C-alpha positions as CSV (number, residue, x, y, z in Angstrom):
1,M,17.8,10.1,28.8
2,N,15.9,9.6,25.5
3,T,18.4,7.8,23.2
4,S,16.7,9.0,20.0
5,S,16.8,12.6,21.2
6,F,20.5,12.2,22.1
7,L,21.4,10.8,18.7
8,A,19.5,13.5,16.9
9,D,21.3,16.2,18.9
10,M,24.6,14.6,18.3
11,L,24.0,14.4,14.5
12,Q,22.8,18.0,14.5
13,T,26.0,19.1,16.3
14,I,28.2,17.2,13.8
15,T,26.3,18.7,10.9
16,E,26.7,22.3,12.2
17,R,30.4,21.7,12.7
18,G,30.7,20.5,9.1
19,R,28.7,23.4,7.9
20,R,31.1,25.9,9.5
21,F,34.1,23.9,8.3
22,L,32.9,24.1,4.7
23,A,31.8,27.7,5.0
24,L,28.9,27.0,2.6
25,N,27.5,30.1,1.0
26,Q,23.7,29.8,1.0
27,R,23.3,32.7,-1.4
28,E,25.4,31.3,-4.3
29,N,23.9,30.4,-7.7
30,L,20.7,32.5,-7.1
31,D,20.2,32.6,-10.9
32,D,20.4,28.8,-11.2
33,P,19.4,27.2,-7.9
34,V,18.9,23.8,-9.4
35,G,22.3,23.9,-11.1
36,G,23.8,25.0,-7.8
37,A,22.2,22.1,-6.0
38,G,23.6,19.8,-8.7
39,T,27.1,21.1,-8.1
40,L,26.7,20.4,-4.4
41,C,25.4,16.9,-5.2
42,E,28.6,16.2,-7.2
43,T,30.6,17.5,-4.2
44,L,28.6,15.3,-1.8
45,L,29.4,12.2,-3.9
46,S,33.1,12.9,-3.8
47,S,33.1,13.9,-0.1
48,R,34.9,11.6,2.3
49,G,34.4,13.4,5.6
50,E,31.6,12.5,7.9
51,A,30.9,16.1,9.1
52,S,31.3,17.7,5.7
53,G,29.0,15.0,4.2
54,M,26.3,15.6,6.7
55,A,26.6,19.4,6.2
56,L,26.4,19.0,2.4
57,A,23.4,16.7,2.6
58,K,21.6,19.1,5.0
59,N,22.3,22.0,2.7
60,I,21.0,20.2,-0.4
61,L,17.8,19.1,1.3
62,E,17.2,22.5,2.7
63,R,17.6,24.0,-0.8
64,W,15.2,21.4,-2.2
65,Q,12.6,22.2,0.4
66,S,12.8,25.9,-0.6
67,F,12.3,25.1,-4.3
68,D,9.0,26.0,-6.0
69,E,7.1,23.4,-8.0
70,G,9.0,23.9,-11.2
71,E,12.4,23.8,-9.5
72,K,11.5,20.6,-7.8
73,R,10.6,19.1,-11.2
74,D,13.9,20.3,-12.7
75,F,15.8,18.8,-9.7
76,M,14.3,15.4,-10.4
77,I,15.1,15.7,-14.1
78,M,18.7,16.6,-13.1
79,L,18.9,13.5,-11.0
80,L,17.8,11.5,-14.0
81,D,20.1,13.1,-16.5
82,R,23.3,13.7,-14.5
83,F,23.3,10.9,-11.9
84,G,22.7,7.7,-13.8
85,P,25.4,5.0,-14.0
86,D,29.0,5.9,-14.9
87,T,28.8,4.8,-18.5
88,Q,32.5,4.6,-19.0
89,R,33.0,2.5,-15.9
90,L,30.0,0.3,-16.9
91,E,31.3,-0.3,-20.4
92,T,34.7,-1.3,-19.0
93,A,33.0,-3.7,-16.5
94,I,31.0,-5.3,-19.3
95,D,34.1,-5.9,-21.4
96,R,35.9,-7.3,-18.4
97,Y,33.0,-9.6,-17.5
98,R,32.8,-10.9,-21.1
99,G,36.5,-12.0,-20.9
100,D,36.7,-13.1,-17.3
101,R,33.5,-14.2,-15.6
102,D,34.8,-14.6,-12.1
103,A,33.3,-13.3,-8.9
104,S,35.4,-10.1,-8.9
105,A,34.3,-9.2,-12.5
106,L,30.7,-9.8,-11.6
107,L,30.9,-7.6,-8.5
108,E,32.5,-4.8,-10.5
109,L,29.7,-5.1,-13.1
110,H,27.1,-4.9,-10.3
111,L,28.7,-1.8,-8.8
112,A,29.2,-0.1,-12.1
113,A,25.5,-0.7,-13.2
114,E,24.2,1.1,-10.0
115,P,23.0,4.6,-10.8
116,R,25.1,7.2,-9.0
117,R,21.9,8.7,-7.6
118,Q,21.4,5.7,-5.4
119,E,24.6,6.6,-3.5
120,L,23.5,10.2,-3.6
121,I,20.2,9.3,-2.0
122,R,22.0,7.3,0.7
123,R,24.1,10.3,1.5
124,F,21.1,12.6,1.6
125,N,19.9,10.3,4.4
126,L,22.9,11.5,6.4
127,A,21.2,14.8,7.1
128,P,19.2,15.3,10.3
129,N,15.6,14.3,9.4
130,G,16.9,13.1,6.1
131,I,14.5,10.1,5.8
132,E,11.5,12.4,6.4
133,T,12.6,14.8,3.7
134,L,13.3,11.9,1.3
135,V,9.8,10.5,1.8
136,R,8.3,13.9,1.0
137,M,10.7,14.1,-2.0
138,R,9.3,10.9,-3.4
139,E,5.7,12.2,-3.0
140,V,6.7,14.9,-5.4
141,L,8.4,12.4,-7.7
142,L,5.3,10.1,-7.9
143,A,3.2,13.1,-9.0
144,L,5.7,14.1,-11.6
145,I,5.8,10.6,-13.2
146,K,2.3,11.1,-14.6
147,E,3.7,13.8,-17.0
148,R,7.3,12.5,-17.2
149,P,7.2,8.7,-17.3
150,D,11.0,8.6,-17.8
151,L,11.3,9.7,-14.1
152,S,10.3,6.1,-13.2
153,A,14.0,5.3,-13.4
154,V,14.6,7.8,-10.5
155,D,11.7,6.3,-8.6
156,A,13.1,2.8,-9.0
157,D,16.2,4.0,-7.0
158,F,14.0,5.5,-4.2
159,S,11.9,2.4,-4.1
160,H,15.0,0.1,-3.9
161,L,16.4,2.0,-1.0
162,F,13.1,2.5,0.8
163,G,12.5,-1.2,0.6
164,S,15.6,-1.7,2.8
165,W,15.2,1.3,5.1
166,F,11.6,0.4,5.9
167,N,12.2,-3.3,6.3
168,R,10.1,-5.0,8.9
169,G,13.1,-5.3,11.2
170,F,13.3,-1.5,11.6
171,L,9.6,-1.0,12.2
172,V,7.9,-0.7,15.6
173,L,4.3,-1.8,16.2
174,R,2.5,0.4,18.7
175,P,-1.0,0.2,20.0
176,I,-3.1,3.4,19.4
177,S,-5.5,4.2,22.2
178,W,-7.4,7.2,23.5
179,S,-4.4,7.9,25.8
180,T,-2.0,8.1,22.8
181,P,-0.5,11.6,22.5
182,A,-2.8,14.0,20.7
183,N,-0.4,14.9,17.9
184,I,-0.5,11.2,16.8
185,L,-4.3,10.9,17.2
186,E,-4.7,14.0,15.0
187,K,-2.8,12.2,12.3
188,I,-4.9,9.1,12.7
189,I,-8.0,11.3,11.9
190,R,-6.2,12.9,9.0
191,Y,-4.8,9.7,7.5
192,E,-7.9,7.5,7.7
193,A,-8.4,6.6,4.1
194,V,-11.3,4.0,4.2
195,H,-14.0,5.3,6.6
196,D,-13.7,9.0,7.4
197,I,-13.4,10.0,11.0
198,G,-15.7,13.0,11.6
199,G,-13.8,14.4,14.6
200,W,-12.6,13.7,18.0
201,D,-15.8,12.2,19.4
202,E,-15.9,9.7,16.6
203,L,-12.3,8.8,17.0
204,R,-13.0,8.2,20.7
205,R,-15.8,5.8,19.8
206,R,-13.3,3.9,17.7
207,L,-10.5,3.7,20.3
208,E,-11.9,3.8,23.8
209,P,-14.4,0.9,24.1
210,E,-13.0,-2.4,25.2
211,D,-14.2,-4.1,21.9
212,R,-12.0,-1.8,19.8
213,R,-8.3,-1.9,19.0
214,C,-6.0,0.1,16.8
215,F,-2.3,-0.6,15.9
216,A,0.2,1.3,13.8
217,F,3.7,0.8,12.5
218,F,6.3,3.5,13.2
219,H,9.9,4.0,11.9
220,P,12.5,5.1,14.5
221,Q,13.3,8.2,12.4
222,L,9.6,9.1,12.1
223,S,8.6,8.3,15.6
224,D,5.6,10.6,15.8
225,D,4.2,9.9,12.3
226,P,2.6,6.5,11.6
227,L,3.4,4.7,8.4
228,I,0.3,2.5,8.3
229,F,-2.4,1.6,10.8
230,V,-5.3,-0.8,11.2
231,E,-8.5,-0.5,13.1
232,V,-10.0,-3.6,14.7
233,A,-13.4,-4.5,16.0
234,L,-14.0,-7.4,18.4
235,T,-17.3,-9.1,17.6
236,R,-19.2,-12.3,18.0
237,D,-19.9,-12.9,14.3
238,I,-18.5,-12.0,10.9
239,P,-20.1,-8.6,10.0
240,S,-21.6,-7.8,6.7
241,R,-22.3,-4.1,7.1
242,I,-19.8,-1.4,8.2
243,D,-22.7,0.5,9.9
244,D,-22.9,-2.4,12.5
245,L,-19.4,-1.6,13.6
246,L,-19.4,2.2,13.4
247,R,-22.9,3.4,14.4
248,Q,-23.1,5.4,17.6
249,D,-25.9,3.2,19.1
250,R,-24.2,-0.2,18.4
251,V,-24.2,-3.0,20.9
252,F,-20.9,-3.3,22.7
253,V,-19.2,-6.7,23.1
254,A,-17.5,-7.6,26.3
255,T,-13.9,-8.6,25.6
256,G,-14.4,-12.1,27.0
257,E,-17.4,-12.7,24.7
258,A,-15.6,-11.8,21.4
259,T,-14.8,-14.6,19.1
260,T,-13.9,-12.6,15.9
261,A,-11.4,-9.9,15.2
262,V,-12.5,-7.7,12.3
263,F,-9.9,-5.6,10.4
264,Y,-12.3,-3.0,9.1
265,S,-9.8,-0.2,8.0
266,I,-6.2,-0.3,6.9
267,S,-4.8,3.0,6.0
268,N,-1.4,3.8,4.5
269,C,-0.3,7.2,5.9
270,Q,2.7,8.2,3.7
271,E,2.1,8.9,0.0
272,G,5.9,8.9,-0.4
273,L,6.0,5.2,0.7
274,R,3.4,4.1,-1.8
275,G,4.3,0.6,-3.1
276,I,6.6,-0.1,-0.2
277,S,5.0,-3.2,1.3
278,F,4.7,-3.5,5.0
279,G,0.9,-3.9,5.4
280,N,1.2,-7.7,5.3
281,F,3.6,-7.6,8.2
282,L,1.2,-5.4,10.1
283,I,-1.7,-7.9,9.8
284,K,0.5,-10.8,10.8
285,Q,1.9,-9.0,13.8
286,V,-1.5,-7.8,15.0
287,V,-2.9,-11.3,14.7
288,E,-0.1,-12.6,16.9
289,D,-0.7,-9.8,19.5
290,L,-4.4,-10.3,19.6
291,R,-4.1,-14.1,19.9
292,R,-1.7,-13.6,22.8
293,D,-3.9,-11.2,24.7
294,L,-7.3,-12.6,23.7
295,P,-7.0,-16.4,23.5
296,K,-10.8,-16.9,22.9
297,L,-10.6,-15.3,19.4
298,E,-11.4,-17.9,16.8
299,R,-11.6,-15.9,13.6
300,F,-9.7,-13.2,11.9
301,V,-11.5,-11.5,9.1
302,T,-11.7,-8.2,7.2
303,L,-14.7,-6.1,6.2
304,S,-13.1,-4.5,3.1
305,P,-14.0,-2.0,0.4
306,V,-14.0,-2.8,-3.3
307,P,-12.7,0.4,-4.8
308,G,-12.5,-0.6,-8.4
309,F,-15.8,-2.5,-8.8
310,A,-18.1,0.4,-10.0
311,A,-15.6,1.5,-12.7
312,W,-15.2,-2.1,-14.0
313,L,-19.0,-2.7,-13.9
314,A,-19.6,0.5,-15.9
315,R,-17.2,-0.7,-18.6
316,E,-18.9,-4.1,-18.8
317,R,-22.3,-2.5,-19.0
318,R,-21.1,-0.5,-22.0
319,N,-19.5,-3.5,-23.6
320,E,-21.9,-5.1,-26.1
321,A,-19.8,-8.3,-26.2
322,S,-19.4,-8.6,-22.4
323,D,-19.0,-12.1,-21.1
324,A,-19.6,-10.9,-17.6
325,L,-23.1,-9.5,-18.1
326,S,-26.0,-10.9,-20.1
327,P,-28.5,-8.5,-21.7
328,S,-31.0,-9.2,-19.0
329,A,-28.5,-8.5,-16.3
330,K,-27.7,-5.2,-17.9
331,T,-31.4,-4.3,-17.9
332,V,-31.6,-5.0,-14.2
333,L,-28.4,-3.1,-13.5
334,S,-29.9,0.0,-15.2
335,V,-31.4,0.7,-11.7
336,L,-28.0,1.8,-10.6
337,D,-28.5,4.9,-12.7
338,D,-31.4,6.0,-10.5
339,E,-30.4,8.4,-7.8
340,G,-31.4,6.9,-4.4
341,W,-31.7,3.3,-5.6
342,A,-30.0,2.0,-2.5
343,D,-32.7,3.5,-0.3
344,D,-35.5,2.0,-2.3
345,G,-36.2,-1.4,-0.9
346,Q,-37.8,-2.8,-4.0
347,K,-35.0,-1.6,-6.4
348,A,-32.3,-2.8,-4.0
349,A,-33.8,-6.3,-3.7
350,A,-34.1,-6.6,-7.5
351,V,-30.5,-5.6,-8.1
352,E,-28.9,-7.5,-5.2
353,P,-28.5,-11.0,-6.8
354,V,-27.3,-9.5,-10.1
355,L,-24.8,-7.3,-8.4
356,A,-23.5,-10.3,-6.3
357,A,-23.1,-12.4,-9.5
358,A,-21.2,-9.6,-11.2
359,A,-19.0,-9.2,-8.1
360,A,-18.2,-12.9,-8.2
361,W,-17.1,-12.6,-11.8
362,Y,-15.1,-9.5,-11.0
363,F,-13.0,-11.3,-8.4
364,L,-12.7,-14.7,-10.2
365,R,-12.4,-13.7,-13.8
366,A,-11.7,-10.0,-14.3
367,R,-8.0,-9.3,-15.0
368,D,-6.0,-6.2,-16.0
369,S,-3.6,-6.0,-18.9
370,A,-0.9,-7.6,-16.8
371,G,-3.1,-10.6,-16.0
372,R,-3.6,-9.5,-12.4
373,M,-6.8,-9.3,-10.4
374,V,-8.3,-5.9,-11.1
375,D,-9.0,-5.0,-7.4
376,P,-6.0,-3.8,-5.5
377,V,-7.5,-4.6,-2.1
378,A,-8.1,-8.2,-3.2
379,R,-4.6,-8.5,-4.4
380,F,-3.3,-7.4,-1.1
381,H,-5.4,-9.7,1.1
382,L,-5.2,-12.8,-1.2
383,G,-1.5,-12.2,-1.5
384,N,-1.2,-12.3,2.2
385,G,-2.9,-15.7,2.4
386,A,-6.6,-14.8,3.1
387,R,-9.4,-16.3,1.2
388,L,-12.4,-14.6,-0.4
389,E,-15.1,-15.5,2.1
390,R,-18.3,-13.5,1.5
391,L,-19.8,-10.8,-0.7
392,N,-21.9,-8.1,1.0
393,V,-24.1,-6.1,-1.3
394,L,-24.8,-2.7,0.2
395,G,-22.4,-3.4,3.1
396,D,-21.5,0.3,3.0
397,R,-24.1,3.0,2.1
398,S,-21.7,5.9,2.4
399,P,-21.6,8.2,-0.7
400,R,-18.0,7.2,-1.4
401,A,-18.7,3.5,-1.2
402,L,-21.8,3.9,-3.4
403,R,-19.7,5.8,-6.0
404,Q,-16.8,3.4,-6.0
405,A,-18.5,0.0,-5.5
406,H,-22.2,0.5,-5.5
407,G,-22.0,-0.2,-1.7
408,L,-20.3,-3.6,-2.1
409,M,-18.0,-4.8,0.7
410,V,-16.3,-8.2,1.1
411,N,-15.0,-10.4,3.9
412,Y,-11.6,-11.9,3.6
413,L,-10.9,-14.7,6.1
414,Y,-7.5,-15.3,7.5
415,K,-7.6,-18.9,8.6
416,L,-4.3,-19.4,10.4
417,D,-3.6,-23.0,9.3
418,E,-4.2,-22.1,5.7
419,I,-2.5,-18.8,5.2
420,E,0.8,-20.2,3.8
421,A,-0.9,-22.5,1.4
422,N,-3.3,-19.8,0.2
423,H,-0.4,-17.3,-0.2
424,E,1.6,-19.9,-2.3
425,A,-1.5,-20.6,-4.4
426,F,-2.1,-16.9,-5.2
427,A,1.5,-15.7,-5.5
428,G,2.9,-18.7,-7.2
429,R,0.1,-20.1,-9.3
430,R,-2.4,-17.1,-9.4
431,E,-5.1,-19.2,-7.8
432,V,-7.9,-17.4,-6.1
433,V,-9.1,-19.3,-3.0
434,T,-12.8,-18.8,-2.3
435,T,-16.0,-20.6,-1.1
436,P,-18.4,-22.8,-3.0
437,Q,-21.1,-20.2,-2.5
438,I,-19.2,-17.5,-4.3
439,R,-18.0,-20.0,-7.0
440,R,-21.6,-21.0,-7.8
441,L,-22.4,-17.3,-8.7
442,V,-20.1,-17.6,-11.8
443,P,-21.8,-19.1,-14.8
444,A,-20.5,-22.3,-16.4
445,D,-17.3,-21.9,-18.4
446,K,-17.5,-21.3,-22.2
447,P,-15.2,-23.3,-24.5
448,N,-14.0,-20.2,-26.3
449,Q,-13.0,-18.2,-23.3
450,S,-9.3,-17.5,-22.9
451,L,-9.5,-17.5,-19.2
452,V,-11.1,-20.7,-17.9
453,P,-11.2,-21.1,-14.1
454,V,-11.1,-24.7,-12.9
455,K,-13.2,-25.7,-9.9
456,D,-11.4,-27.9,-7.3
457,V,-13.4,-28.4,-4.1
458,S,-11.0,-29.4,-1.3
459,P,-11.9,-31.8,1.5
460,R,-12.0,-28.7,3.8
461,G,-14.8,-27.2,1.7
462,K,-13.0,-24.4,-0.1
463,T,-13.0,-23.8,-3.8
464,V,-9.9,-23.0,-5.8
465,I,-10.2,-21.0,-9.0
466,N,-7.1,-21.6,-11.2
467,E,-6.3,-18.7,-13.6
468,H,-3.8,-20.8,-15.6
469,A,-6.1,-23.5,-17.0
470,N,-6.1,-23.6,-20.8
471,T,-3.8,-20.5,-21.1
472,E,-0.4,-19.9,-22.5
473,P,2.3,-20.0,-19.8
474,T,3.7,-16.6,-18.8
475,S,7.2,-15.6,-17.8
């Protein structure tokens, strides 16, 4: 008997019994559905019975699903306004801690500071399919934050709880193949966020050949809906163009001849789990599985997009005081304004070295207002311990890649004996680990620059760029 199905049926039975026990009236508060839901939320927080709690949670989530856009917004605002910390309890706990700083007072301060909506969200999760509804609820919340930044406080509670509920220990890694159930394969097509899958024939070309692999993380309560998946190509060399991996007439590689595993697409599937990090666990687990099954593999690399490069470059081209681009470089880069430049061999050849130099600056020097690397994909892979290995101008000629990055792609190398050191360098000291070839593309440092990367060529031939040289320390 399927254990998950048995547990789901049991929870459903308990919930229905609780619903009958409470005799909940679905038609009450028709003139104020959000207010009625708020009253039920208060009741849920004070509930002590298992069955009644499940019934209340189910009732509230069903109401939320029936709300229109405006009512869902009002519900989130209600969570913000009515279900923050118990201020009276918090003030009492603060006064107690000031006078008696023992473990008991500290614990009470911690409990009193927790917003009531955290416990409310925990109790929502009691409902059958509660976790799925909460993920969809956060999708709505993330969209609302753009117009209501104060709702970030509510999102902080969702994020805190999701970080525990979607912990690596709860996730299941499953291979995706052409024999995987069609309902899951259809979602792989829909969720692919890097290189669009044109249909079932194209999906088959990515899954069925022996030199292709795909893996996805699933949560036990979302067993038919992947959280994140990675597509892998087995090759003989490090690729520089995505077309070499995806074109229909490509040369297939026998499994025993492959020396390189290429992670060419990593797609997050659930918008409601944005910012909940499990992609790093995915890569590490896939590397372990591939090494076990294919011991001849020597290299693990990515062929990655650079989604923020074109926007950054456009700003630098407009900036008269740009340190990244010289006047002559801007003149060459004006070719990018010509439609079809990538298909003109002469124009592409002229712009390639200038684009490569600008890309090197983008990775090694460009920073956002918080002092982070501008590119989110770079932050992800470097934070996981990869190193910036190679820049590939016109590695992707698709319309989206030309629009977002002028066709630029990069390889990040996961060298297994250096991953931990690289991670510590980036996470702890904000050091970008790269190769001497890329480092040489960045011009010599200027004395008046606030950000002065320092070159340190290691005995192993890699270059470390240190963001912190000649800068004020940050907290």
